[in-house]
N, C-alpha and C positions, 0 to 999 in steps of 0.2 A: 674701938675705932669705927666710925660710920663712913663707909665707902662713898655714899652719895654726897656727903658734905665735903669731901676732900677737894681742894682746888687743883687745877691742872698741874701746877708745878709739883705738888706733893705726889700726885698720881705717877708722874714720870720717874719718881725715885724708886717706885716699886719695880724690881727687876726679876723676881722669881714667882713661881706659882704659890709657894708657901707664904710669901709676903702678901700676895694678892688675897689669899684665903683669910689671913690675919686681919686684913683691912675690911673684911666683911663683904667682899664682892660676891654678887649673885648674877648668874647668867640671865640675860634678857634678850628676847628676840627683837629683830629690827622693827617689826610692826608694833610691838609693845613699847619700844623705845620712842618711836614717832608719836604714838598715842600719848605716852606719859608727858613728853615735852610740849605737845600741842595743848594739852589740858592746862599746863602751867601758863602758856602764853595767853590762852583764852581767859583764864582767871585774872591775869595781870593786865588785861585789855591791851596786849601788845599785838602789833601787826605782824602777821606771819609772812605775808608776801608783799614786802615793801616795794613800792614802785610799780605794782601791777594795777593799772587804773581801769575802771569800768566793769570790774568783776566783783566788786564788793558785795553785791546782793544777789549774784547769780552763781558764777563759777567757783569762787573761793569758798562759800558755804558748802557747796557740793563736795569739794576736795576735803574740807575739814571733816565732813560726815563720813567720807570714805576712809580717811585715816583713823577716825575713831572706831570705825567698823572693822579695822584691820584688812582692808580690801586692797587688792591690786587694781590699778587704775588705767583706763584707756581715755585719753583726751582726744576727742573727736571734733575737728573743725577745719576750716579752710586755712590756707597758709597765712602766715603773719599774724596769728592770734595769740602769740606768747606761750604756746604749748610747751616748747622745750625749755623756755626760760622758767616757767613754773616748776617743771620737773627738777631743774638744777637748783632752784631755791629751796627745795624740800630738804636739802642737806643741813639747812639751818635748824631743822627739827631734830637732828641727831645729837647724841652726847658729844662733847668736844673731843674726848679720847675714849677708846675702848682697848682692852688688852687682847693681844694676839700671840699665839705660840710662835716663838721666833723660828723663822725658816719654813713656816707652813705655806703651802701653795693655796690652800683654801681659807686662809685667814681664820684659822680655827680658834674658837672660844676655848681658853684653857680648861674650863670646867665641863665643856661639852664638845670634845674634839670629833671631827668627822674623818679626817684623812688617816691612812695607815701610818704615815710618818709621825704625826702628832701623838697618836695613840701609843706607838712604840717608844717615842721619846719620853712621854709622861710615865710609861711603865718602867723605863730604865732609870730616869733621874728623879721621879717623884716630885717632891716640893722644891727641888732645885732646878726644875725645868725653867729655862730662860723665857721671858716674855718681852714683847715690845709693845709700844703704844701707837695706835692708829688714829690719825686725825680725821675729823668728819669730812673735810674737804676732799680727802683721798678716797672716801667711801662712795664714789659715784662713777658709774661706767655708762657710756653712751655709745650706741651702735646704730649707724644708719642702715636701714634695711635696703639692700640692693639685690637684684636677681642672682648675683654671683656669690652671695653669702652661703656658706656650706654648714652642714652639721658639725664638721670638725672645727669651724671657726667659733661656733656658739657653744657646743657641748664638749667636744674633744675627740681625740683619735689615739690609736696605738702608735707609740714612738719606737720604731725599730732600732734607732740609734741608742736610745736609752736601754732597751732590752739587751743589746749587744754589749754596751759599756758595763752594765751592771750584772751581765751574765744571768738574765732572768728569762723565764719561760713567758710566752705570750699569754699564758693563763694567769700570770701574776698581775694583780691590780696596779702594781707600781710601774708598769710599762706604759700606763696611760698618760698622755699629755692633755691636761684639761684645757677646755676652751674658755671663752669669755664669761660664760654664765657661772660655772663652778668657781672661777677665780674671783667672781664678784660676791661670793658668799659674805653675808652680813653687810651688804651694801644696797644702794639704790641702783637698779639696772634699768636703763631706758633704751627702748628700741623705737627709733623714729621711722615714720612712714611704714607702719606695720603691713598694710596691704601689699607693699612691694616685695615682701618676703615670700619666697616660693612656698606653695601649700605644704610640700613635704617637710620643709624646715619648720613651718608653724606647728605641724603635727609633733615635732620633736620637743616642743615646749609643753605639750599636754601634761605629761606626768610630772614635770618639774613643778608646774603650777598646782597640781592637785595632790599628787602622792609623794613627790620628792625623789622619784626614781629617775635615773638617767641610763640610757643604753648606748654603749660604744663598742662597735665591732664585736657583738656577741656577749660583751659584759653586761650584766644587769646589776648595777650598783644601787644599793639603798643609801642615798645621800639626801637626807632631809635638809636641803639647802635653805638657808635663812636669807631670803631676798625680798626686797620691796620692788615689784615690777611696776614700771610706768611705761605705757605704750602711747605713741601719738599716731594719729591717722587723719587723713582727709576723708570726707564722706565717701562711701564706697563707690558712688557713681561719678567720682571726680575724673577717673581715667579708666581705660580698659586694661590697665596693667595687672590688676589683681584685686582681691578683696580679702577680708579676714575670714578664715574658714569658720564655720558655725560652731564646731566643738570648742575651738580656742576662744571665740567670743563668749561662749557660755561660761568658760572658766575665769574670765576677767570680771570680777564681781561688780565693779562700778564703771560705767561708761558716762563720761561727763562731756557735755556739748559746750564748746566755746563759741564766741561770737565777736564780731567787729564792734568798735565803739558805737554806742547808741546815740551819741550827741556830738556836735562839733566841739563843744567845750572839752569833753574827754579826749577827743582826738588831738586837740591842741596841746593838752597836758602831756600826752604820750610823745608827740613829736618834739616838744620842747625838751623833754627829759632825755630822749634818745639821740637827737641830732648831735653829730660830732662837729662842734664849732671851735675846738681847741686851736689856739694860735691865730684865730681870725680877729680882726679889729671890731668886735661887736659893739664896743662903746662908740664907734664912729658911724655905725649904720643903724638908722631908725626904721623899725618895721611896724607900720600901722596895724592895728588889731584886725582891720578889714582884710589885710593881705594874709594874715594867718588863717582867717576864716576861709578865704579863697582856696588856699592850699588844701585844707581839709575837705572843702566842697568838691574839689577835683576828684578825690577818691570816692566820695559819695556818688558823683555822676558816673564814674567808671564802673561802680558796682551795679548800676542799673542800666548801663549802656547796652544797646542792642548789638553793638560791635564787639563787646567784651564777653568772653565765656564766663558766665555767672557761676558755673560749677568749679572753675579754677579759683575764683575769688581774686580780690585785690588786696595785697598785703599792706600792712601798716608801714612797711618799709618804703612804699611809694611816697607817702607824705614826708617821711624822714629825709629821703634822698632829695625830694623836691625842695624842701626847706633849705637843705644844705646848698643846693645849686642856686637857689634864690639869693642867699647871702653871698655866695661866691660871685654872682653877677654884679651885685652892688660893690663888692670888694674890688673887683677888676676895674670898675668904673672909677673908683677912688684913685687907683694907681695910674690909670690912663690920663686922668686929668689933674693929677697932683692936688687933690682936694682933701680937706681935713675931715669933712663929714658928708653924708648923703642920706637920702631917704629912698627906700626901694620904690620902684615904679611898676605899674601894671605891665609895661613892656618887658620888664625883667622876667615875666613868666615864660617868654620865649626860651630862656635859659633852663627851664625845668622840664622842657619836652624830652631831653635824653633820659631824665629820671623816670618819666612816665612810660616811654616806649618799651623799656626792658622789664617793666613790672606788671604789664597786662598781657593776658593770653587772648588773642583775637579769634573770633569765629571767622568763617569763610568770608562773609561780607566785609568784616574789618580788614582782613588781609588784602582784599581787593582794593579797599580804600588806601591802605598803606598806614603803617604804625604812626608815622609822623603826623599825617593829617587827622587821624583819630585822636591823637594826643592834643592837637591844636583845637579840635572840636570840643573835647572834654573841658579845656580851659574856658572856651567860649560859653559853654553851658553853665559852668560854675559862676561866671560873671553874670549871666542872665538871671540865674536863680537868686543871687544875693542882691542884685541891682535894686529891686523894688523894696528891699529893707531900708534903703536910704533915700531913694528918689521915687516920684510917681511913675506909674507905668506909662511909657511912651505911647503904647497902643491905645490906652484909655484916654490919655490927654489929646491924642490926635482926633478922637471921636468927638471930644467936647468942642463946642464952637468958640468958647472963650476960655481964657486962663491957661493956655498951653505954655509952660515955661521954656519949652525947647525951641520956640519959633526963631529966636535970634540966631543961635548957633547953626541951626539947620538952614536958615536963609543964607548965612554967610557961605556955607559949603555949596548951596544951591547956585550961588553966583559964580561958581567955577573954581573956588579956592580949595586948596588941599593942605593937609598938615602931616608932616613926618615926625614921628617920635622915635628917636634912635636910642638904642640901649647904651651906647658909649658916649653920647653927647654930654657935655658938662651941665652942672645944675643951672648955670646961668643961661645956657642955650635952651635947656629944657623948659625953664620957666618962661623965657621970651617966646618960645613957640606956642605955648598954651595960651598966653595972654593975647595972642593975635586973634583968637576966636572970641567974638563978642558974646556976652551973656553967660559964659561958663562960670566966671567967678561969682556972679550974682546968684546963679542957681545953687552953687555949692554953699555959699555963705548963708543963704536963706533956708536951705534944706537940711543942713547938718548942724544939729545943736551941739554946743560945746566943741566946735571945730578947733583943733590945734593949728597954729599958724604954719608950722612946718609940714603939716599934712594937707594943706589947701591944694597945692598943685597935684598931689597924688589923687585926691578926689575929683579934681577937674579932668585928669586923664581917665579915671574910672568912669566918669560920666560919658566920655566919648566912646569908650569901649561898650558901655551899656547901650547907648543909642545904636551902635553898630549891630549888637546882638539882637536888638529889637527891630532890625531892618530899617532903621531911620537913616543910617549912614552906611557907606561902603568901607570895609576894613580890609586892607591888603597886607599880607605878610611879606616883608622885605627881608633881604639877607641880614640887614643890620638893625631892623626894628619893624615899625608899623607905619602904614600910610592910611590916612582917613580922607575920604572924598565924598561928594554927593552920590547917593545911591544910583540915581537914574543916569547922571552923566557918566558914571563908571560903567554902567551896563551898555551904554551906547557909544562908548569910546572905541572908535574904529581901529585905534592903534593898539588896543589891548590884545595880549596873546591869549591862547586857549588856557594856559596854565593860570593866568590871572583870574579867569572866571572860576576855575576850580578852587582857588584859595578863597574867593569871595563867597562861594556857595557854602562854605563852612559856617 
C-alpha cells in the first residue's frame, strides 16, 4: 500500500498506529510538506495564491523561493497589502490530512512524538495507539502582536491547578500548560504586526526558531517544534511603538517586501474582487469605467498627498469601501425616486468621503485642514489628474487664441447662471439640469470616441467638475450635492460666507 496515493476517504479509515505503518506512512516536516506540494503546483502550472493580483512577478516568486528554501518568512509592507491573506492561503500547500496521536496537546506525529503524553501512550499501547486525522484548514494559528501579549500566551506556563489535581511536583514536565506556539506544532503560525511585540517576548522566540528549545519557569525543554513561522510587519519607521529586535530578524531567513498595486488596472481588479455587493441591485446600476478609474486614482492621490502620512500608507481597503459606498449612493437614489435603473454620477463621490476619512492617517497639517476637507480635496485631485485623458487641458486652451471648446459653457456661467447637481435628484431632473448648459453635449460628443448613450450625461457632469478643478469654474459643496458657478462672480459674491470660500479653495 502506498500512503501518498491514498485518497482522503481511505486515510480517514486508518485508526491506529499499526494501520498507519502498514499504509507506508513516513513522517514529514511541515517545511518539507509545503515544499513538496509547491513543486507539484509549479510543475502543473497551477496558481498557488489565487486572487492575489499585482504580485505575480514580485512578491509571489519571492514567497515560492522562500518555501523551496524551507525558510521562515517575514512579510514587510504597509497596511492593506494582502500580507495576512497570503499567509492564510499558504494552508492550500499543506496535505489535506495528517495523522495525530489522539489526545496530544502538541499534535504529535505518531512516528515522531514530542510530548511525554504521546511517548507514554505509544510505549503502553504500541501499534494499537489511537490516531486521528487533522485537516489542513485547522493547521493555521494567527496571533496579533499587542503590548499585552505575554510569554505565557505564546510559550506557556506552569499550571498549579494541574499540579494539584494530578498530584505532581513542579519539577514534573506534565504540570506545564503550553501556549499558542507549542500547540501549533506541525502548523503554520502567523504573528501579525511583529514590531508591536515587546522585545522580551521577541527574545523568547529566538531558540524556537533556531534550536527548538523553550524555557518555562526554569524548565528547559528540548522540543524541536515543527512550525512554519510567518510574520507580518509594517516598515520599522511606521510608528514609534517598536521594532523587530536584530537577533530575531537575523533568524527569520526570508524577508519579503510587499507593495501597493502598480497600476490602476490592477487596483480595479482587486476592488472588483473584494467589494461586498451581495444583495445590491447591481444589474440596475451602471458604473462607467471612468468612475472605476477615479476610485483607484483617489488612493493614488492619497499615497502622495502632503496631508497624508506616507509612512502609514493607504490601504487597498480605501478603494474597496469607497466603491461599496458609491454603489450604495446610486442604490439609495433608485429607492428615493422609484426608478428602475440609474447611472452613477460624479456627484455620488460625496458619498465616498466617509470611506476615505477613516482610511487615511493625517499629518499635522492635514489634521488642521480636517479629514473631510482632505478627502474632498483628494477627490478633486483625482478628477484633475484623469480629466486630460478625455478632454483638452483647460489651461492650455485658455492660452490659445482660437479653438477653445469651453467658451460656450464658461460664458453661460459668466452671465450669472449657476447649476446644482444633487445626489438624490431623479435621472430626469439630472439630465434636464445638465442640458441647460450650452455646449456641454457637443464637447462630450466630439471629444469621447465610442461614447455610450447612457454615459453621455455622466461625462457632461465630469466635464463641469474638471473645469472647476482647473479653476475655470467655482464648485461649492452643498449638503445634498454640488453647485457650479462662475469663478469670479463667486469670489466677489458679497453674500457668501467664510465657509463657502473654504470649500471653493479646495
